[in-house]
PyMOL commands that place a pseudoatom at each C-alpha (Angstrom):
pseudoatom trace, name=CA, resn=MET, resi=1, chain=A, elem=C, hetatm=0, pos=[6.646, 5.072, 9.084]
pseudoatom trace, name=CA, resn=THR, resi=2, chain=A, elem=C, hetatm=0, pos=[3.114, 6.309, 9.445]
pseudoatom trace, name=CA, resn=ILE, resi=3, chain=A, elem=C, hetatm=0, pos=[0.552, 4.794, 7.084]
pseudoatom trace, name=CA, resn=GLY, resi=4, chain=A, elem=C, hetatm=0, pos=[0.145, 7.093, 4.102]
pseudoatom trace, name=CA, resn=SER, resi=5, chain=A, elem=C, hetatm=0, pos=[2.909, 9.448, 5.192]
pseudoatom trace, name=CA, resn=ALA, resi=6, chain=A, elem=C, hetatm=0, pos=[4.099, 9.542, 1.584]
pseudoatom trace, name=CA, resn=PHE, resi=7, chain=A, elem=C, hetatm=0, pos=[0.953, 11.442, 0.680]
pseudoatom trace, name=CA, resn=LYS, resi=8, chain=A, elem=C, hetatm=0, pos=[0.500, 15.142, 1.281]
pseudoatom trace, name=CA, resn=ILE, resi=9, chain=A, elem=C, hetatm=0, pos=[-3.032, 16.323, 1.982]
pseudoatom trace, name=CA, resn=VAL, resi=10, chain=A, elem=C, hetatm=0, pos=[-3.641, 19.385, -0.168]
pseudoatom trace, name=CA, resn=GLY, resi=11, chain=A, elem=C, hetatm=0, pos=[-6.477, 21.793, 0.499]
pseudoatom trace, name=CA, resn=SER, resi=12, chain=A, elem=C, hetatm=0, pos=[-9.538, 21.271, 2.620]
pseudoatom trace, name=CA, resn=ASP, resi=13, chain=A, elem=C, hetatm=0, pos=[-12.128, 20.675, -0.106]
pseudoatom trace, name=CA, resn=THR, resi=14, chain=A, elem=C, hetatm=0, pos=[-13.860, 17.298, -0.102]
pseudoatom trace, name=CA, resn=GLU, resi=15, chain=A, elem=C, hetatm=0, pos=[-12.689, 16.226, -3.558]
pseudoatom trace, name=CA, resn=SER, resi=16, chain=A, elem=C, hetatm=0, pos=[-8.964, 16.504, -2.853]
pseudoatom trace, name=CA, resn=ASN, resi=17, chain=A, elem=C, hetatm=0, pos=[-9.372, 14.818, 0.534]
pseudoatom trace, name=CA, resn=GLN, resi=18, chain=A, elem=C, hetatm=0, pos=[-11.228, 11.914, -1.069]
pseudoatom trace, name=CA, resn=SER, resi=19, chain=A, elem=C, hetatm=0, pos=[-8.510, 11.454, -3.676]
pseudoatom trace, name=CA, resn=VAL, resi=20, chain=A, elem=C, hetatm=0, pos=[-5.856, 11.425, -0.956]
pseudoatom trace, name=CA, resn=VAL, resi=21, chain=A, elem=C, hetatm=0, pos=[-7.779, 8.725, 0.937]
pseudoatom trace, name=CA, resn=ILE, resi=22, chain=A, elem=C, hetatm=0, pos=[-8.086, 6.680, -2.275]
pseudoatom trace, name=CA, resn=ASN, resi=23, chain=A, elem=C, hetatm=0, pos=[-4.355, 7.086, -2.938]
pseudoatom trace, name=CA, resn=ILE, resi=24, chain=A, elem=C, hetatm=0, pos=[-3.523, 5.869, 0.575]
pseudoatom trace, name=CA, resn=MET, resi=25, chain=A, elem=C, hetatm=0, pos=[-5.848, 2.858, 0.201]
pseudoatom trace, name=CA, resn=GLU, resi=26, chain=A, elem=C, hetatm=0, pos=[-4.332, 1.946, -3.173]
pseudoatom trace, name=CA, resn=TYR, resi=27, chain=A, elem=C, hetatm=0, pos=[-0.816, 2.382, -1.779]
pseudoatom trace, name=CA, resn=ASN, resi=28, chain=A, elem=C, hetatm=0, pos=[-1.565, 0.119, 1.181]
pseudoatom trace, name=CA, resn=ALA, resi=29, chain=A, elem=C, hetatm=0, pos=[-3.281, -2.509, -0.987]
pseudoatom trace, name=CA, resn=GLU, resi=30, chain=A, elem=C, hetatm=0, pos=[-0.304, -2.595, -3.339]
pseudoatom trace, name=CA, resn=LYS, resi=31, chain=A, elem=C, hetatm=0, pos=[2.135, -2.884, -0.437]
pseudoatom trace, name=CA, resn=ILE, resi=32, chain=A, elem=C, hetatm=0, pos=[0.138, -5.742, 1.132]
pseudoatom trace, name=CA, resn=LEU, resi=33, chain=A, elem=C, hetatm=0, pos=[0.003, -7.516, -2.239]
pseudoatom trace, name=CA, resn=ASN, resi=34, chain=A, elem=C, hetatm=0, pos=[3.763, -7.185, -2.693]
pseudoatom trace, name=CA, resn=ASP, resi=35, chain=A, elem=C, hetatm=0, pos=[4.362, -8.477, 0.830]
pseudoatom trace, name=CA, resn=MET, resi=36, chain=A, elem=C, hetatm=0, pos=[2.123, -11.493, 0.123]
pseudoatom trace, name=CA, resn=ILE, resi=37, chain=A, elem=C, hetatm=0, pos=[3.998, -12.253, -3.101]
pseudoatom trace, name=CA, resn=ASP, resi=38, chain=A, elem=C, hetatm=0, pos=[7.347, -12.027, -1.300]
pseudoatom trace, name=CA, resn=PHE, resi=39, chain=A, elem=C, hetatm=0, pos=[5.978, -14.331, 1.399]
pseudoatom trace, name=CA, resn=GLU, resi=40, chain=A, elem=C, hetatm=0, pos=[4.820, -16.922, -1.149]
pseudoatom trace, name=CA, resn=ILE, resi=41, chain=A, elem=C, hetatm=0, pos=[8.200, -16.815, -2.874]
pseudoatom trace, name=CA, resn=SER, resi=42, chain=A, elem=C, hetatm=0, pos=[9.996, -17.417, 0.420]
pseudoatom trace, name=CA, resn=ILE, resi=43, chain=A, elem=C, hetatm=0, pos=[7.707, -20.392, 1.182]
pseudoatom trace, name=CA, resn=SER, resi=44, chain=A, elem=C, hetatm=0, pos=[8.341, -21.986, -2.215]
pseudoatom trace, name=CA, resn=ASP, resi=45, chain=A, elem=C, hetatm=0, pos=[12.095, -21.470, -1.757]
pseudoatom trace, name=CA, resn=THR, resi=46, chain=A, elem=C, hetatm=0, pos=[11.885, -23.375, 1.525]
pseudoatom trace, name=CA, resn=ASN, resi=47, chain=A, elem=C, hetatm=0, pos=[10.117, -26.249, -0.205]
pseudoatom trace, name=CA, resn=GLY, resi=48, chain=A, elem=C, hetatm=0, pos=[12.803, -26.333, -2.872]
pseudoatom trace, name=CA, resn=ASN, resi=49, chain=A, elem=C, hetatm=0, pos=[10.457, -25.622, -5.770]
for i in range(1, 49): cmd.bond("trace and resi %d" % i, "trace and resi %d" % (i + 1))
show_as sticks, trace
zoom trace
């Protein structure tokens, strides 16, 4: 899956393009955060906590 492929770029004006970029950044940040949380959970499971 391409990064940000869930987002459709609408129009060519600067404002809509900026909002799309912000959406992609927020989407990626949220995904990274969720991956980190899953990773921490799997580590604590290994330790038996």
